[in-house]
C-alpha positions in Angstrom: 62.8 60.1 91.8 59.6 58.7 90.3 59.7 55.9 87.7 57.9 57.9 85.0 60.5 60.7 85.3 63.5 58.3 85.0 61.8 56.4 82.2 61.2 59.8 80.5 64.9 60.4 80.7 65.5 57.2 78.8 66.5 54.9 81.7 65.5 51.3 80.8 63.0 49.8 83.3 65.5 47.1 84.4 68.0 49.7 85.5 65.7 51.8 87.6 66.8 50.3 90.9 70.5 50.7 90.1 70.0 54.3 89.2 68.3 55.1 92.5 71.3 53.6 94.4 73.9 55.5 92.4 76.5 57.7 94.2 79.0 60.2 92.9 81.6 57.5 92.9 79.5 55.0 90.9 77.7 57.3 88.5 80.3 57.3 85.8 80.6 53.5 85.9 76.9 53.1 85.7 76.5 55.6 82.8 78.7 53.4 80.6 75.9 50.8 80.7 73.0 53.1 79.9 71.7 54.5 76.6 73.5 57.7 75.7 70.4 59.9 76.3 69.8 58.4 79.8 73.5 58.8 80.7 73.5 62.4 79.6 70.4 63.1 81.6 71.9 61.6 84.8 75.2 63.4 84.4 73.3 66.7 83.9 71.3 66.1 87.1 74.5 65.4 88.9 76.0 68.7 87.9 72.9 70.7 88.9 71.1 70.8 85.5 67.6 69.9 84.6 67.4 67.5 81.6 64.7 67.7 79.0 62.1 64.8 79.2 62.3 62.7 76.1 59.6 63.1 73.5 57.0 60.4 73.1 57.2 58.4 69.9 53.4 58.1 69.8 52.3 59.3 66.4 55.9 59.8 65.3 58.0 57.7 63.0 60.7 56.0 65.0 63.6 57.4 63.0 62.1 60.9 63.2 62.6 60.8 67.0 65.5 63.1 68.1 67.2 60.2 70.0 67.1 58.1 66.9 68.5 61.0 64.8 71.6 61.1 67.0 72.4 57.5 65.9 71.0 57.1 62.5 71.1 58.8 59.1 68.2 57.9 56.9 69.3 57.4 53.3 66.7 58.2 50.7 68.2 56.6 47.6 70.7 53.9 46.6 73.1 56.6 45.4 73.0 58.4 48.7 73.7 55.1 50.5 76.7 54.4 48.2 78.1 57.9 48.9 77.8 57.2 52.6 79.8 54.0 52.2 82.5 56.0 50.3 82.8 58.8 52.9 85.9 58.8 55.1 85.5 58.7 58.9 86.1 62.5 59.0 82.8 62.9 57.2 80.9 61.4 60.0 82.7 63.6 62.5 80.5 66.5 61.4 77.2 64.8 62.1 74.7 67.0 64.1 73.0 66.1 67.3 69.3 67.0 67.2 69.7 69.8 69.7 72.5 71.3 67.5 70.4 70.9 64.4 67.6 73.0 66.0 70.0 75.9 66.5 71.3 75.5 62.9 67.9 75.6 61.3 66.2 78.2 63.5 65.2 81.6 62.1 66.6 84.5 64.1 65.2 88.1 63.9 68.6 89.6 64.5 72.2 88.7 65.4 72.5 85.3 67.1 75.2 83.6 69.1 75.9 80.0 70.1 78.3 79.5 73.0 79.6 76.4 74.9 82.8 75.1 76.4 85.5 73.3 74.3 84.2 70.1 72.6 80.5 71.0 72.5 80.4 71.3 68.7 80.3 75.1 68.2 82.4 74.9 65.0 80.3 72.1 63.6 77.1 74.2 64.3 78.8 77.2 62.5 79.7 75.1 59.4 76.2 73.5 59.2 74.6 77.0 59.7 76.6 78.3 56.7 75.5 75.4 54.5 71.9 75.7 55.7 71.7 79.4 54.8 73.1 78.7 51.4 70.8 75.8 50.9 67.7 77.8 51.9 68.8 80.9 49.9 70.1 79.7 46.5 71.0 83.2 45.3 72.7 84.3 48.5 76.3 84.8 49.2 77.4 83.4 52.6 80.6 84.4 54.4 82.0 81.7 56.7 84.9 83.3 58.7 87.0 83.4 61.8 89.9 85.4 63.2 92.9 83.6 61.8 94.1 82.0 58.6 94.9 78.6 60.1 91.3 78.3 61.6 89.8 79.5 58.3 91.7 76.7 56.5 90.3 74.2 59.0 86.8 75.5 58.5 87.2 75.2 54.7 88.4 71.6 55.0 85.4 70.6 57.1 83.0 72.5 54.9 84.2 70.5 51.9 83.5 67.3 53.8 80.0 68.4 54.6 79.0 69.7 51.1 80.9 67.2 49.0 77.6 66.0 47.5 76.3 69.5 47.0 78.9 71.3 44.9 76.5 74.2 44.2 76.8 75.3 47.8 80.6 75.7 47.4 79.9 78.4 44.9 77.8 80.4 47.4 80.0 80.1 50.5 83.2 82.1 50.8 85.6 80.9 53.5 88.4 83.2 54.6 89.8 84.7 57.8 88.5 88.2 58.6 91.8 89.9 57.8 92.0 88.1 54.5 88.4 89.0 53.4 89.0 92.6 54.7 92.0 93.0 52.4 90.2 91.5 49.4 87.2 93.7 49.8 89.3 96.8 50.4 91.4 96.1 47.3 88.3 95.4 45.2 86.4 98.5 46.2 88.9 101.0 47.5 92.3 100.1 46.1 95.5 98.4 47.2 96.2 98.6 51.0 99.6 98.7 52.5 99.1 97.4 56.1 101.3 98.6 58.9 102.6 95.7 61.0 103.0 95.7 64.8 106.8 96.1 64.7 106.5 99.3 62.7 103.8 100.7 65.1 106.2 100.0 68.0 109.0 101.8 66.3 106.8 104.8 65.5 105.6 104.9 69.1 109.2 104.8 70.4 110.1 107.8 68.2 107.0 109.7 69.1 107.5 109.0 72.8 111.0 110.5 72.7 109.9 113.6 70.9 107.2 114.2 73.5 109.7 114.8 76.2 109.9 113.4 79.7 106.8 111.5 80.9 106.0 108.5 83.0 104.5 106.2 80.4 106.5 103.1 79.4 106.5 101.6 75.9 104.2 98.7 76.8 101.6 101.1 78.1 101.9 103.2 74.9 101.5 100.1 72.7 98.4 98.8 74.5 96.9 102.3 74.6 97.3 102.5 70.9 96.1 99.0 70.2 93.2 98.8 72.7 92.0 102.4 72.5 93.2 104.7 69.8 93.5 102.4 66.9 90.9 99.9 68.0 88.2 102.5 68.2 89.6 104.5 65.3 89.9 107.8 67.2 90.8 110.6 64.8 90.4 113.7 67.0 91.5 115.0 70.4 87.8 115.3 71.4 87.0 111.7 70.6 90.1 110.5 72.6 89.3 112.8 75.5 85.7 111.5 75.8 86.2 107.8 75.0 85.4 105.3 77.8 88.7 103.5 78.2 87.1 100.1 78.9 89.3 97.8 80.8 92.1 100.4 81.3 92.3 101.1 85.0 95.1 103.7 84.9 93.3 107.0 85.5 94.5 109.8 83.3 94.1 113.5 84.0 93.5 115.7 81.0 97.1 116.9 80.7 98.2 113.2 80.6 95.6 112.4 78.0 96.8 115.4 75.9 100.4 114.1 76.0 99.2 110.6 75.0 97.1 112.0 72.2 100.1 114.0 70.9 102.1 110.7 70.7 99.2 109.0 68.9 98.8 111.9 66.5 102.5 111.6 65.5 102.0 107.9 64.8 98.9 108.6 62.7 100.8 111.2 60.8 103.7 108.9 60.2 101.4 106.2 58.8 99.7 108.7 56.6 103.0 109.9 55.2 103.9 106.3 54.3 100.4 105.8 52.8 99.9 102.9 55.2 96.9 101.7 57.1 96.2 99.4 60.0 93.7 96.5 59.9 91.5 98.5 62.2 91.5 101.3 59.7 90.7 98.8 56.9 87.6 97.5 58.7 86.5 100.9 59.8 86.7 102.2 56.2 84.8 99.1 54.9 82.1 99.5 57.5 81.5 103.1 56.5 81.5 102.2 52.8 78.9 99.4 53.3 76.6 101.7 55.3 76.9 104.4 52.7 76.2 102.1 49.7 73.5 100.0 51.4 74.8 97.0 49.4 76.6 94.5 51.7 79.0 92.2 49.8 77.4 89.2 51.6 73.9 88.3 52.5 74.9 86.3 55.5 78.0 86.0 57.8 78.8 83.0 60.1 81.7 83.7 62.5 83.5 80.9 64.4 85.7 81.6 67.4 83.9 84.9 67.8 85.3 85.6 71.2 88.6 86.6 69.5 87.4 89.0 66.9 88.4 92.6 67.3 86.4 95.8 67.7 87.0 96.9 64.2 86.1 93.5 62.8 82.8 93.5 64.7 82.1 97.0 63.5 82.5 95.7 59.9 80.2 92.7 60.6 77.6 95.0 62.2 77.6 97.0 59.0 77.4 93.8 56.9 74.4 92.4 58.8 72.7 95.2 60.6 69.6 94.0 62.2 68.6 91.9 59.2 67.0 88.5 60.1 69.6 85.7 60.1 72.3 87.9 58.7 74.8 87.4 61.5 75.5 84.1 63.4 78.4 83.8 65.9 79.9 80.7 67.6 82.4 81.1 70.4 83.5 80.5 74.0 84.5 83.4 76.3 86.6 80.8 78.2 88.8 80.4 75.1 89.5 84.1 74.5 93.2 84.5 74.1 93.8 87.4 71.7 91.3 90.2 72.3 90.3 92.3 75.3 86.6 92.3 76.3 84.5 95.0 74.8 80.8 95.8 74.3 79.2 94.2 71.3 76.0 96.0 71.9 77.8 99.4 71.7 78.8 98.4 68.2 75.3 97.5 67.1 75.4 93.7 67.6 73.0 92.8 70.3 72.6 89.0 70.8 70.5 89.2 74.0 67.5 86.9 73.7 69.2 85.1 70.7 72.1 83.5 72.6 72.2 79.8 73.3 74.7 77.6 75.2 75.6 74.1 74.0 75.7 71.8 77.0 76.8 68.4 75.7 80.5 67.7 75.1 81.1 65.1 72.4 84.9 65.4 72.1 86.5 65.3 75.5 86.1 62.7 78.2 84.2 63.6 81.4 87.5 63.3 83.4 89.5 65.6 81.2 86.7 68.2 80.8 86.0 68.3 84.6 89.7 68.8 85.4 90.3 71.4 82.6 87.2 73.4 83.8 88.9 74.0 87.1 91.1 76.5 85.3 88.0 78.7 84.6 85.1 80.1 86.5 81.9 78.1 86.2 80.2 81.2 84.7 81.8 83.8 82.4 80.1 87.1 81.8 80.8 89.5 78.9 80.7 93.3 79.0 77.0 93.3 77.9 76.1 90.9 80.9 75.6 87.9 78.6 76.4 84.9 80.8 78.0 81.7 79.6 77.3 79.0 82.2 79.5 75.8 81.8 78.5 74.4 85.2 75.9 72.1 83.7 78.0 70.8 80.8 78.1 67.1 80.5 80.5 64.8 78.5 79.0 61.7 76.8 81.9 59.3 77.5 84.4 58.4 80.2 88.2 58.0 80.1 91.2 57.7 82.4 91.8 60.7 84.7 94.4 63.2 83.4 98.0 62.8 84.7 100.0 65.7 86.1 103.7 65.2 86.6 106.0 67.8 88.3 109.6 66.7 87.9 113.1 68.0 88.8 114.7 68.6 85.5 114.0 69.0 81.8 115.8 65.7 81.2 113.4 64.0 83.5 110.4 65.6 81.9 111.6 64.5 78.4 112.0 61.0 79.7 108.5 61.1 81.3 106.8 62.3 78.1 108.7 59.9 75.8 107.7 57.0 78.0 104.1 58.2 77.9 104.2 58.5 74.1 105.5 54.9 73.8 102.7 53.7 76.1 100.0 55.3 74.0 101.3 53.8 70.7 101.7 50.4 72.4 98.1 50.7 73.5 97.1 51.0 69.8 97.1 54.8 69.1 98.6 56.0 65.9 101.3 58.7 66.0 99.0 61.3 64.2 96.5 60.7 67.0 99.0 62.3 69.5 99.6 66.0 70.1 102.3 67.8 72.1 101.8 71.4 73.1 104.0 74.0 74.7 103.4 77.7 75.7 105.6 79.3 73.0 108.4 78.6 70.5 111.0 78.8 73.2 109.9 75.5 74.6 109.5 73.6 71.3 112.9 71.9 71.7 111.6 70.2 74.9 108.7 68.7 72.9 110.8 67.6 70.0 113.3 66.0 72.3 110.6 63.9 73.9 109.4 62.7 70.4 112.9 61.9 69.4 113.6 60.0 72.5 110.4 58.0 71.9 111.8 57.3 68.4 108.6 58.5 66.8 108.2 60.7 63.6 106.9 64.2 64.4 105.9 67.4 62.6 106.2 70.9 64.2 103.1 72.7 63.0 103.3 76.1 61.4 100.7 78.7 60.8 99.0 76.4 58.2 98.4 73.9 61.0 98.6 70.9 58.7 99.2 67.6 60.5 100.9 64.7 58.8 99.7 61.2 58.8 101.9 58.9 60.8 103.5 61.9 62.6 103.0 63.3 66.1 101.9 66.9 65.9 103.9 69.4 68.0 102.9 73.1 68.3 102.5 76.1 70.5 99.3 76.6 72.5 98.3 79.5 70.3 98.0 77.1 67.3 96.0 74.5 69.2 92.6 76.0 68.5 90.6 73.8 66.1 92.8 70.8 66.7 91.9 67.5 68.4 93.7 64.3 69.3 93.1 61.1 71.0 95.9 61.9 73.4 97.7 65.1 74.3 100.7 66.0 76.4 101.1 69.6 77.5 104.7 70.2 78.4 106.8 72.9 80.1 104.1 74.2 82.4 106.8 75.8 84.6 106.6 78.9 86.7 107.4 82.0 84.6 106.5 80.1 81.4 102.7 80.0 82.0 101.8 82.7 82.8 104.6 84.0 80.8 106.9 86.2 82.9 107.8 88.4 80.0 104.1 89.5 79.7 103.8 90.1 83.4 106.9 92.3 83.5 105.5 94.6 80.7 102.1 95.1 82.4 101.0 98.7 82.3 98.1 98.7 84.8 96.0 96.4 86.9 93.6 95.7 84.1 96.5 94.6 81.9 97.7 92.2 84.7 94.3 90.6 85.0 94.1 90.3 81.2 97.4 88.5 81.2 96.4 86.0 83.8 93.0 85.4 82.2 94.4 84.8 78.7 97.2 82.6 80.0 94.7 80.5 81.8 92.6 80.3 78.6 95.7 79.2 76.7 96.3 76.3 79.1 92.6 75.4 79.0 92.6 75.4 75.2 95.7 73.1 75.1 94.2 70.6 77.6 90.9 70.4 75.9 92.4 69.3 72.6 92.6 65.8 74.2 89.8 63.3 73.7 90.8 60.3 75.8 94.2 60.8 77.4 95.9 64.0 78.9 99.4 64.4 80.4 100.5 67.7 81.8 104.2 68.1 82.8 106.3 70.7 84.5 109.8 71.2 85.9 109.9 72.5 89.4 108.9 75.1 90.3 105.6 74.5 88.5 103.1 77.0 87.2 100.6 78.3 89.8 97.9 77.2 87.4 98.7 73.5 88.1 97.4 74.0 91.7 94.0 75.0 90.2 94.1 72.1 87.7 94.7 69.6 90.5 92.4 71.0 93.2 89.4 68.9 94.2 
C-alpha cells in the first residue's frame, strides 16, 4: 500500500515499515501503538472494509478536525470549563464520535434508522438525537422511548447526564416505555384502560379451545396464533383473518382450519369485550386511528431505542405519530439483539427507512477479542423482512483485551468454584465489585450465580425490573434484563444443554417457523449477555454444554 494512503489513514511516518510487515497475528499488538484513527483504519482493512481517508487540516482549525473532536471538547467559557470539572465520569461516557455526531445532526426527509452491533453507540446516538431535536425546535415535544420500562429508566438517567446544563430541554423531552406512554395517552384522550395480561389470554384460549370441539391445535399454537397474527394485526373480521399473510407462520391452514381458529379467536375477543378489557395491541391500534383522524400528533418527534424489539401495533402507532414528516421518526437498533418480537414488515405499516438507514461500524465498549468471539453466534449479515441488510462483518473495536474464557465443567459445584475464583481474580486485579456482572438464562439459574458470589465472599445484588445496580455490589440478573447494561467484566453462567436454548420453549413449538424463532432469539440472548463485557468475559457450563458454545468457540 502506498505511503500517501497509509498516511491518509493516520499512520505516523515512522511506523510505515512496521505496518507493511504486519500479519494477522501481530496486527492487534501493533494497533496498541498507533493513533486511534490509524488503528481503526487498519482493523477495518483487515476485516474487509474500506476506511475513509482522513480529512486534510489545511484551511481548518486544528480542533475542528474530526479526529481532534474525538479526543477534545472545546470549552467556550470559564463557567463551562468549571461544569466539565464537576461532571462525574458517567457524563463523559456519552461523548459523541464525529461520525456519530453526523448521524445525530443530519436532516432526514422521512423515517430514519441507525443500526450497529452491540457496543457501537446506538443508544448514545438516540439520546443525542432527542436532545438535538429539542434544541433545534424550542417549541417541539420530543418522545424518547423504547420497548421496556427498565430500558426507559436507563435512557432517562443518561439523558439527565447529557442535558444537566440545559434544563429547558428536559421540559421538552418525554421519556417513557412505549407501553407506559400508550397507557397515558389512552387515559388522557379515550378514558381508563383495563389491560388483559397474558395469563388471562391463555385461560380464555383454553376455554375457547375446549368449546370448539376436537381439533389438532395445541395450546402453544393457539397462543402464538393469537399473539403473532390475530391480536398483533388487530383482525376483527373473518375476512381479514382469512386473507392475512401469516408472515413467519409455516403451518399451512386450509379454510376449514382457519374458520375453526377464527371461531376460537372470536370467543376470546367476545370474552375481553364482556370484561371491558383491551390488549396493548388494541390500545396502540386505537391510538393510531385517533391520531390519524385528529391530524394532531401528541409529539412532534419520536426517537426509539432498541427498535428491533418493538411490536407491530407499537410501530403502527409510531407511523401515525410521524407519518412521512421530515425528522419525525428516528430508530436505533440491532437485528442481532432481537429477543422479544417476531420479524415483520415495517414498510407494510408505513415506515420505510430504505435510503435513510445507516450502520455504525466502530465498537467503543467491547474489546476486539470479546466482540469477535461473540459475533460467531450470529451471521455476519442480518436481513429484515423489507430486505434492509445490517452488515456487522466490517465492525471494528478500538481496543484490545484478553481473550474470552470458556469453561465446561462436570458439576454445578465445580462451576460455582470456577466462577468464584474468577471473581476473586478480577477484584484482586483492581476491579470494583460493581464493575462485575453475572448473567444466567432465567430465574431458575439465579441460585447458581448467587452461590458463586457468596463463595467469593463478595456483596451482590440480584437486579429486578428496575435494573438498578448498587455501588460496591456485583450485579446478578437474567439475560433478558441485560440490555442496556455494561461492566468491565462479565461471567455468563449455566450455559448448559436444555437451558440455552431453553428446552421448555422447544417442546412447545407449534411449527417450523416457531422452532427457528426459538433458536434465533436464544442465540441473541447469549449474544446480548456476552457483549455486556468490556474487558473480561467468562462463559461457563456444566456438561453437557449448550450447542451454542460450539459456535462461540469455533475458529
